[in-house]
C-alpha positions, 0 to 999 in steps of 0.5 A: 414495802413491808415484806408481808405486803410484797408477798401479797402483791406477788400472790395477787399477780400469780393469781392473775397469771394462773387464770390467764394461762389456763384460758389461753388455749380455749380461745386459741383453740378456735384458730387451731381448729381451723388451722388443723381442719379439726372440729372445735370439740376435738381440739378443746378436748385436748385440754382435759389433761391440763385441767385434770392435772390442775386439780390432781396435783393440788393435793400433794402441794400442801404436804410438799410445802412443808418440805421445800417451802412455800417460797420455792414452790411459788417460784416453781409456779412462775417458771414452770408455767412460763416454760410450758407456754413456750413449749405449747407455742412450738407444738405442731400436733395433737400429742404436742398440744396435749403434752404441753397442756398437761405440763401447764396444768401440773405447774399451775396447780401449785398456785391455789394451795400455796397462794391461798396459804400465803395470803391468809398468813400475811393478811391483816383483814381477811375479807378485804385481802381475799376480795382483792385477790379474787379481783386479780384472779378474775382480771386474769380470767377476764383479760385472757380471752380478749388479749389472746384473741387480739394477739392471735389475730395480729401475730398468730396463736403461737405468739398468743401462747408465747407472750404470757410465757415470757411474762411468767418467766420475768415475774418468776425471776423478780419474785426470786430477787425480791422475796429472798426468804420464806414468807409466812408460817403455818400459824400465820402472822408474817410481817406483823399480820395477826393469825386468823381466828378459828371458829369451832362448829357443832357438827363439823363432819356433816358440814364438811360433807356438804361443803365438799359436794359444793366444791365439786359441783362448783368446780364443774360450773366454774370450768364449764362456764369459763372454758365455754364462754368464748365459743358460746358467745361466738355461736349464741349471738344473733349475728356473726362476730369477729374474733376480737369482738368475741374476746372483748365480750367474754372479757366484759362478762368476766369483769362482773366476777371481779366486781362481785369478788370485791363486794363479797370480800367486804361482806365477809368482814361484816356478815355470816359466811353461810348466809353469803354463801346461800345468796350467791348460790341462788344466782348460779342456776338462775344465770346458767338457766338464762344462758341455756334458754336464750340467745343474744342479749339475754344470753349475755345477761345470764352468763354475766349473772352466773359468772358473778355468782361463780367467782363470788363463791370462790372467795367464800370457799377460801374464807370458810377454810381460813375461818374454820380450819386450824392454822397448822392444817391450812396448807393441806386443807387448801390442797384438798379443797382445790384437789376436789374442785379442780379435779372435778373441773377437769371433766368440764372439757369433755362434758362441753365436747359431749354436750356441744355435740348433743345439743349445742350450748343449750345442753352445755349450760343446762347441765351447768345449771343442774350443777348450780342447783346442787350447789344451792342445795348444799349452801342451804345445808351449810347454813343449817349446819353452821351453828357454832359449838357451844362453850362449856359452862364453868361448874358452880 
């Protein structure tokens, strides 16, 4: 296998593991709350540090990569996440849970800035590569609830935390053995892959501001929906469901996101990015509004619609950075992009806890729909501001 393809394979596996490990605790929290005799809101709030660190530590990663190398940081991601999950499996009190979740958030923050830069540097077809990478990430998110629920139901929640930790350690060792040298460079083009072209804009500052607001709001809708989904399905269906079936339904809902990301990746190579962004953003408040207003089948339809739009937007966001940011700045740009999105997303856990206490998941998804409406407004503004910069004409 060529070096660039091998790197992309590990980047895709890392994306799946990154989303998987972050969603182990939200499902396990259902059993942990019962075991400790605590309210679900109090237990899920323990993950606040994890998701704040997930965004906060993404900011310096782009700068650190220039000093220690992307390959070494990617190895640290695999091994650090594995160690944090094994520590979580041994935790016995709230401080232990919060501490190991914080460590998990710190190491999981490495993936998106570094993985995205490695992908762009080694990809020959940007849209297709981003689409498939998104599918891998969504498979990780989609399978997390179901796999965690099945392992927890059979062997307990500690085994459900330890198993993916061992997988992370094994993949990390394989990465060190099979990727023995630094992959890609700041200008892109490892293994024969051409550098991605950079588009120039007429009003870059205004576009950057609109894009930043959309990233912040998108981080909130992303985490509020993915974290709340297992417990929301548990409560908003019209009859009681066993934990295994709750996890299976959550997995089915997340699977719609994988299909959307693959389709969006194909569209990126053919159509305007801002136009795709507007179409996806319109679906977010619609789907989240349905999830807030209804229970049963209509709730699942709304949740699946929202999940598709949310995961599709992730691919568009990464493609916009790859297309509009010069190669030498992409590491740092991806770091800032994920810092904004994931730091804001860290507020999702306390917002879920507050909304659930105030009015149940109707309030939680109503708040998420409001953030989705803000994303749609930013998408319209992005479409209006994305005219290319006119080239200077030669003087007669």
